[in-house]
N, C-alpha and C positions, 0 to 999 in steps of 0.2 A: 506568483506561482499558482494561486488558486484558479486563475483563469485558464490554465493549461488544459488541453483536451484529454479525455480519457485515453490511456495508452491501449492499443489493441494489438492483436497478433495476426500473423499471416494465416492463410487457410490451413496450412499443414499444422501450425501451432494450435489453432482452434481444435482441430481433430485430436491432437496429442493431449490437450487439456481435458477433453471429454473422456479420453481413455484413462488419464490419470485420476479423474474424479471417481471412476469406477474401481480403481485399484489403490485407494488411499491406505496408508499404513495405520496401525492402531493409534499411534500418537496423533496423526493428522485427523483421524476420525474423532478422537476425544476433543481435540482443540476445536474442530468444526462444530461439534455439538454445543460447545460453550460459546463460540463466537457468533453462531447463526441467530442468536436471540438479540442481536444488536447491542452487545455489551457496551455500556457507557454511552449509548446513543449512536455508536458508529456502525456503519454497514460494512460488513466484510464479505468478500467473494472468495470462493475456493478455487484453486487451480485456474487463475485468471491469465489468459494469454497476453503477453507483453512483448511485442516484436517477435524474436525467435525463442523467447524464454517463457516459462510457465511458473511463476512464483506459487508457492503452496497456498498462501492467502494474500489478499490485497485489500487495503482500505483506500478507495479512490479519493474520498474527501480529504484525508490526511496525507495522501500520496505516500503510503507506506506499504512495502512488500514484506511479508513475513515468511521466513524459511524455517522449517522444522528439520534439524540436522541430526541424523542417526550416525552410527559408526562409519557408514560408507563415506561420509564427508571428511574423514580423517586422512584419506590418501592424498598424495601430492597432486595427482591429476585432477581429482575432484575439487581440491582447494583452488587450483588454477581456474577451473571452469566456474566455480562459485564467485571468484574475484572478477572474472569477465562479466558475469551476469550482474553483479553489484555495480560495476563500472557503467554498464549499459543503462541500468535503471537510474543511477545517479545522474548520468548525462541527460536523462529525460525528466529530471526533477523528482525522482522517487527515491526515498531512503529505504534501506534494507535492514531488517533486524533478524538475527539468527537466534533460534531457541533450540537448545539441546532436547532431543526427543525424550531423553531420560527425565528431564525436568518437567516436561509436559505430563508424563505419566505419574510423577511423584507429587507434584503440587500444581494442578491445573488452575486453581483459584489465584495463586500468586502470579502465574504466567498471564492470565487474562487481565488481572489488575495492572500488571506492568505494560501490557500492550495498550490498554485503554489510556494509561498515563502517557505513553509515547505519542499516541494519536492526539490526545488533548494538548500536549506540548507543541506538536507540529502545527496544530490548528491555530494556536496562539501566535506562533512566529511567522506563519504564512501571511504574506501581505496581499491585500486586494490591489488591483490596478487603480492608481489614483485617477480621479476624474480630471478632465482638463479644465474644470471650473469648480468653484465652491459648491458644497453640498446643497446650498439653498437655491441653486439654479445657475444658468449661464449668465455672464455679464450682460447688462442692458446694451441694446444696439445704440449706435451713435444717435444722439438726440433724444433718447428715452430716459425717463427718470426711474430710479429703483423703488420709489415709495409705492 
């Protein structure tokens, strides 16, 4: 999984991401102020374009999208759109975690700790591509000695 390329967005999605960065909600601003300091050693991006979607925050190394959900995410139509976004991201090897906006405003430290824990856990479980030969080098050529 670690070897997967960074997910990017279409030109229209990049433009939308720029617009959304300028129009962040108070919970998003608060969370960005906490995450931009590379909490737990993880680099987070805000409003990162991914295909046709723009997750609120994204940790590329841990392949984690973070969505801050306000009351608007309670309606049936938005729940369906959120599910489609999560499915698209999952199909591209990216997990999604949803954080209630109210929780961000009430206990930002706990939210950041939880996000760092999730990133740490994902990093532990992500597998590197195995080498086609042992770590000490390729096998000797026919007729060569390993010593």
